[in-house]
C-alpha positions as CSV (number, residue, x, y, z in Angstrom):
1,M,104.6,82.4,73.9
2,R,105.0,86.0,74.8
3,A,105.4,87.0,78.5
4,F,102.7,89.0,80.3
5,P,103.6,92.7,79.8
6,L,103.9,93.4,83.5
7,T,106.3,90.5,83.9
8,R,108.4,91.8,81.0
9,M,108.5,95.3,82.6
10,L,109.5,94.1,86.1
11,D,112.6,92.1,86.7
12,R,113.4,90.4,90.0
13,G,114.9,93.5,91.5
14,A,111.9,95.6,90.6
15,Q,109.5,92.9,92.0
16,L,111.5,92.7,95.2
17,F,111.4,96.5,95.5
18,L,107.6,96.6,95.2
19,V,107.1,93.8,97.7
20,L,109.4,95.6,100.2
21,L,107.6,98.9,99.6
22,G,104.2,97.3,100.1
23,A,105.3,95.6,103.3
24,F,106.8,98.9,104.5
25,A,103.6,100.8,103.7
26,I,101.5,98.3,105.7
27,A,103.8,97.5,108.6
28,V,104.5,101.1,109.7
29,P,100.8,102.1,110.2
30,V,100.0,98.8,111.8
31,L,102.9,99.0,114.3
32,N,101.9,102.6,115.1
33,L,98.2,102.0,115.6
34,M,98.0,98.5,116.9
35,M,101.0,98.2,119.2
36,P,101.0,99.8,122.6
37,A,103.4,102.7,123.2
38,G,105.5,100.7,125.6
39,S,106.0,97.8,123.2
40,A,109.4,97.3,121.5
41,L,107.6,96.9,118.2
42,H,105.7,100.2,118.5
43,V,106.5,102.8,115.8
44,S,106.0,106.3,117.2
45,T,104.0,109.0,115.3
46,Y,107.2,111.0,114.9
47,L,108.8,108.1,113.0
48,V,105.7,107.7,110.9
49,T,106.0,111.4,109.9
50,L,109.8,111.0,109.4
51,F,109.4,107.9,107.2
52,G,106.7,109.7,105.2
53,K,109.1,112.5,104.5
54,Y,111.7,110.1,103.4
55,V,109.2,108.5,101.0
56,C,108.4,111.9,99.5
57,Y,112.1,112.5,99.0
58,A,112.4,109.1,97.4
59,L,109.7,110.1,94.8
60,L,111.6,113.3,94.1
61,A,114.9,111.3,93.6
62,L,113.0,108.9,91.3
63,S,111.9,111.8,89.1
64,I,115.5,113.1,88.9
65,D,116.8,109.6,88.1
66,L,114.3,109.4,85.2
67,I,115.8,112.4,83.4
68,W,119.4,112.2,84.5
69,G,120.0,108.4,84.6
70,Y,118.1,107.6,81.3
71,A,118.0,110.8,79.3
72,G,121.3,112.5,80.5
73,I,119.5,115.7,81.6
74,L,121.1,116.9,84.8
75,S,118.7,119.2,86.5
76,L,120.0,121.2,89.4
77,G,116.7,122.9,89.9
78,H,114.2,120.1,90.4
79,G,113.5,121.3,93.9
80,A,111.5,124.1,92.2
81,F,108.9,121.7,90.9
82,F,108.9,120.0,94.3
83,A,108.2,123.3,96.0
84,L,105.6,124.4,93.5
85,G,103.6,121.2,94.2
86,G,104.0,121.8,97.9
87,Y,102.7,125.4,97.6
88,A,99.7,124.2,95.6
89,M,98.8,121.8,98.5
90,G,99.7,124.4,101.1
91,M,97.3,126.9,99.5
92,Y,94.5,124.3,99.7
93,L,95.3,123.6,103.4
94,M,95.3,127.3,104.2
95,R,91.9,127.8,102.7
96,Q,90.6,125.0,104.9
97,I,91.5,126.9,108.1
98,G,88.7,129.4,107.7
99,T,87.8,131.3,110.9
100,R,90.0,129.1,113.0
101,G,93.0,131.3,112.2
102,V,94.6,133.8,114.6
103,Y,92.6,136.7,113.0
104,A,89.5,134.6,112.4
105,H,89.0,136.0,108.9
106,P,86.5,133.8,106.9
107,I,88.4,134.2,103.6
108,L,91.8,135.7,104.0
109,P,94.7,133.6,105.4
110,D,96.3,135.1,108.5
111,F,99.4,136.4,106.8
112,M,97.2,138.4,104.3
113,V,95.3,139.9,107.2
114,F,98.6,140.8,108.9
115,L,99.9,142.4,105.7
116,N,96.6,144.3,105.1
117,W,95.6,142.6,101.9
118,P,92.2,144.0,100.9
119,E,91.0,140.9,99.2
120,L,92.0,137.4,98.2
121,P,94.2,137.4,95.1
122,L,92.6,135.9,91.9
123,Y,95.1,133.0,91.8
124,W,94.0,131.8,95.2
125,Y,90.4,131.2,94.0
126,G,89.6,127.5,93.6
127,F,92.0,126.3,96.2
128,N,89.2,125.7,98.6
129,Y,88.4,122.6,96.5
130,F,90.7,119.6,96.8
131,A,90.2,118.5,93.2
132,Y,91.3,121.9,91.9
133,A,94.3,121.9,94.2
134,A,95.3,118.3,93.1
135,L,95.1,119.5,89.5
136,M,97.3,122.5,90.2
137,V,99.8,120.2,92.0
138,V,100.5,118.5,88.6
139,L,99.6,121.3,86.2
140,V,101.8,124.1,87.6
141,P,105.1,122.2,87.7
142,G,104.3,120.4,84.5
143,L,103.5,123.7,82.7
144,L,106.6,125.4,83.9
145,A,108.7,122.4,82.9
146,F,107.1,122.3,79.5
147,I,107.7,126.0,78.8
148,F,111.2,125.9,80.1
149,G,112.1,122.7,78.3
150,W,110.5,124.0,75.1
151,F,112.9,126.9,74.8
152,A,115.9,125.1,76.3
153,F,115.7,121.9,74.2
154,R,114.8,123.6,71.0
155,S,117.9,125.8,71.5
156,R,119.9,122.7,72.1
157,V,121.1,123.7,75.5
158,T,122.8,120.7,77.0
159,G,125.3,119.6,79.6
160,V,126.6,122.0,82.2
161,Y,124.8,125.0,80.6
162,L,121.4,123.4,81.1
163,S,122.3,122.5,84.7
164,I,123.3,126.1,85.4
165,I,120.0,127.4,83.8
166,T,117.9,125.1,85.9
167,Q,119.7,126.2,89.0
168,A,119.1,129.9,88.0
169,L,115.4,129.1,87.6
170,T,114.9,127.7,91.1
171,F,117.0,130.6,92.5
172,A,114.8,133.2,90.8
173,L,111.7,131.5,92.1
174,M,113.1,131.5,95.6
175,L,113.8,135.2,95.5
176,G,110.3,135.8,94.2
177,F,108.5,133.7,96.8
178,F,110.5,135.5,99.5
179,R,108.7,138.7,98.6
180,N,105.6,139.5,100.7
181,N,103.7,141.0,97.7
182,F,103.8,137.7,95.9
183,G,100.9,136.5,98.1
184,F,102.5,133.3,99.3
185,G,103.4,134.2,102.9
186,G,106.9,135.6,102.1
187,N,109.7,134.4,104.3
188,N,107.4,132.5,106.7
189,G,105.6,130.6,103.9
190,L,102.4,128.7,104.6
191,T,101.8,126.9,107.9
192,D,99.4,126.3,110.8
193,F,97.4,123.7,108.8
194,K,94.3,122.3,110.4
195,D,92.4,119.8,108.1
196,I,92.8,117.9,104.9
197,L,89.6,116.6,103.3
198,G,87.9,117.2,106.6
199,F,90.4,115.2,108.7
200,N,92.7,116.7,111.3
201,V,96.2,116.7,109.9
202,Q,97.7,116.2,113.4
203,S,95.8,113.0,114.2
204,E,97.6,109.6,114.1
205,A,95.1,108.2,111.7
206,T,95.6,111.0,109.2
207,R,99.4,110.8,109.5
208,N,99.3,107.1,108.9
209,T,97.0,107.6,105.9
210,L,99.3,110.2,104.4
211,F,102.3,107.9,104.9
212,F,100.4,105.0,103.1
213,V,99.3,107.3,100.3
214,S,103.0,108.5,99.9
215,C,104.1,104.9,99.6
216,L,101.4,104.3,97.1
217,A,102.5,107.3,95.0
218,L,106.1,106.1,95.1
219,G,105.0,102.7,93.9
220,L,102.9,104.1,91.1
221,G,105.7,106.5,90.1
222,F,108.2,103.6,90.0
223,L,105.8,101.6,87.8
224,I,105.4,104.6,85.4
225,C,109.2,105.1,85.2
226,R,109.8,101.3,84.8
227,A,107.2,101.1,82.0
228,L,108.8,104.0,80.3
229,V,112.5,103.0,80.5
230,T,111.8,99.3,79.5
231,S,109.9,100.4,76.4
232,K,111.1,101.4,73.0
233,Y,110.8,105.0,74.2
234,G,113.2,104.3,77.0
235,K,115.7,102.8,74.5
236,V,115.6,106.1,72.6
237,L,116.2,108.0,75.8
238,I,119.3,106.0,76.6
239,S,120.6,106.6,73.0
240,I,120.0,110.3,73.5
241,R,121.9,110.1,76.8
242,D,124.9,108.3,75.2
243,A,125.0,109.8,71.7
244,E,122.5,112.7,71.2
245,A,123.9,113.9,67.9
246,R,123.9,110.4,66.4
247,T,120.3,109.8,67.6
248,R,119.2,113.1,66.0
249,F,121.1,112.1,62.8
250,L,119.0,108.8,62.7
251,G,115.9,110.9,62.4
252,Y,114.5,111.0,66.0
253,R,113.1,114.2,67.3
254,V,115.4,114.5,70.3
255,E,113.7,117.7,71.5
256,A,110.3,116.0,71.7
257,Y,111.6,113.0,73.7
258,K,113.5,115.2,76.1
259,L,110.6,117.6,76.6
260,F,108.1,114.8,77.4
261,V,110.3,113.1,79.9
262,F,111.3,116.4,81.5
263,T,107.7,117.4,81.9
264,L,106.7,114.0,83.3
265,S,109.6,114.2,85.8
266,A,108.4,117.7,87.0
267,C,104.9,116.4,87.5
268,M,106.2,113.6,89.7
269,A,108.3,116.1,91.7
270,G,105.1,118.2,92.2
271,V,103.2,115.2,93.6
272,A,106.1,114.5,96.0
273,G,106.0,118.1,97.2
274,A,102.2,118.0,97.7
275,L,102.5,114.9,99.8
276,Y,105.4,116.3,101.8
277,V,103.7,119.5,103.0
278,P,100.8,118.1,105.1
279,Q,103.2,115.7,106.8
280,V,105.8,118.3,107.8
281,G,103.2,121.1,108.4
282,I,105.0,123.9,106.5
283,I,106.1,125.1,103.1
284,N,108.3,128.2,102.7
285,P,110.7,129.6,100.1
286,G,113.6,127.7,101.5
287,E,112.4,124.7,99.6
288,F,113.4,126.5,96.4
289,A,117.0,126.8,97.6
290,P,119.5,125.5,94.9
291,A,121.3,123.5,97.6
292,N,118.2,121.3,98.1
293,S,118.2,120.4,94.4
294,I,121.9,119.6,94.5
295,E,121.4,117.5,97.5
296,A,118.6,115.5,95.7
297,V,121.1,114.9,92.9
298,I,123.5,113.5,95.5
299,W,120.8,111.0,96.6
300,V,120.6,109.7,93.1
301,A,124.4,109.5,92.7
302,V,124.8,107.6,96.0
303,G,122.0,105.1,95.2
304,G,122.9,104.5,91.6
305,R,122.1,106.7,88.6
306,G,120.0,104.9,86.0
307,T,118.7,102.2,88.3
308,L,115.4,103.7,89.7
309,T,115.6,101.5,92.8
310,G,119.0,103.1,93.5
311,A,117.5,106.5,93.6
312,V,115.0,105.5,96.2
313,L,117.7,103.8,98.3
314,G,119.9,106.8,98.0
315,A,117.2,109.1,99.3
316,F,116.6,106.9,102.3
317,V,120.3,106.4,103.1
318,V,121.4,110.0,102.8
319,N,118.4,111.4,104.6
320,Y,118.7,108.9,107.4
321,A,122.3,110.0,107.7
322,K,121.2,113.6,107.7
323,T,118.7,112.9,110.5
324,Y,121.5,111.2,112.5
325,F,124.3,113.7,112.0
326,T,122.1,116.9,112.4
327,T,121.2,116.0,116.0
328,G,123.4,116.6,119.0
329,F,127.1,117.4,118.8
330,L,127.4,116.1,115.3
331,A,125.2,118.8,113.8
332,P,127.9,121.2,112.7
333,Y,129.7,118.5,110.7
334,W,126.8,117.3,108.5
335,L,127.9,119.2,105.4
336,F,131.3,117.7,105.7
337,V,129.8,114.2,106.0
338,L,127.6,114.9,103.0
339,G,130.5,116.2,100.9
340,G,132.7,113.3,102.0
341,L,130.0,110.8,101.2
342,F,129.6,112.2,97.7
343,I,133.4,112.1,97.1
344,A,133.7,108.6,98.4
345,V,130.9,107.3,96.2
346,T,132.3,109.1,93.1
347,L,135.8,107.6,93.6
348,L,135.0,104.2,95.0
349,L,131.4,103.5,93.7
350,P,131.0,105.5,90.5
351,R,127.9,103.5,89.6
352,G,126.3,104.0,93.1
353,I,125.3,101.4,95.5
354,V,122.7,99.5,93.4
355,G,124.6,100.1,90.2
356,T,127.8,98.6,91.6
357,I,125.8,95.5,92.9
358,E,124.3,95.0,89.5
359,Y,127.7,95.4,87.8
360,W,129.2,92.7,90.1
361,R,126.3,90.4,89.5
362,A,126.6,90.8,85.7
363,S,130.4,90.2,85.9
364,R,129.9,87.0,87.9
365,G,127.3,85.9,85.4
366,E,129.6,86.5,82.5
367,K,132.5,84.7,84.1
368,K,130.3,81.7,85.0
369,A,129.0,81.6,81.4
370,A,132.5,81.8,80.0
371,A,133.7,79.0,82.4
372,Q,130.8,76.7,81.3
373,A,131.5,77.5,77.6
374,A,135.2,76.7,77.8
375,P,135.0,72.9,78.0
376,Q,132.5,72.8,75.2
377,A,134.8,74.9,73.0
378,A,137.6,72.6,73.8
379,E,135.6,69.5,72.8
């Protein structure tokens, strides 16, 4: 009798992760809205926003783990897709301000009025509709990833060369978005958001809803990645990661496999960026900085490359450490802590936190099986 497909796709670790994520998604809003402010169980609105930001980062880390951990594609520019998704959502939020801006212009955002733009650029049209903005959140990063991957993978650019090109891509986008004549707010970016779908983005109810939706998106992204990596398609991806030339020799179209998973990963990063923006209240060209993309790769390395749950754990652990070490007198030493953490994980836990735990469990299982089989072999 064959197992139910969902059961085959989710092992105990994956099921535990989804249960914990569901409990987290429900508990935080409940403790924020239901518990009085003086209670020890009360979760402040600040923490709701902070946890929501961590969840968005976790979705970004998950998208990187999908391509790096299973297909061997190390992207050092995935922050570009994250930022593009964020800008798409930011443009929608700017169009919702209307006459409530500083200059009270019914059509042009404040920064365009300040810069004497005569009319709204053509590529801003449609962003006053949420459905159009949601489509752009996925379409723009996905299309850029498809075009970039089409040329890169067909040219068989791999390894460190591909990593450098992705880094150059996000750096070029950062320089472009810093320019005022690009029409995206220049150095200041997009901010001063008021409403999302008619609800005040500053209200507690909206912030809790955004947090819950972020957790929902993370769970859905995890299920998509899990379904992909446990299928036959995922086995081919792993073979491409471990022996690309041999996989191509066996007749598989390696470029098509890599292009699909790279585009899917970019779409997931765009969704993460779109959920990130209304919670933090700003999006600017700094999100394109190559250092952000490199830091996201460190999250995956710390948690465990090729484990999915490890990428999520790494995003939470590193960003919590960043929040702790960038406050007070420890702030100047955060980069040293981050570098030391990466070196320590590389030397002591090369498989990451979750990868090391899985390796220990597998080793114990093999030793136990060997011990049980020894008496039978002797008989």
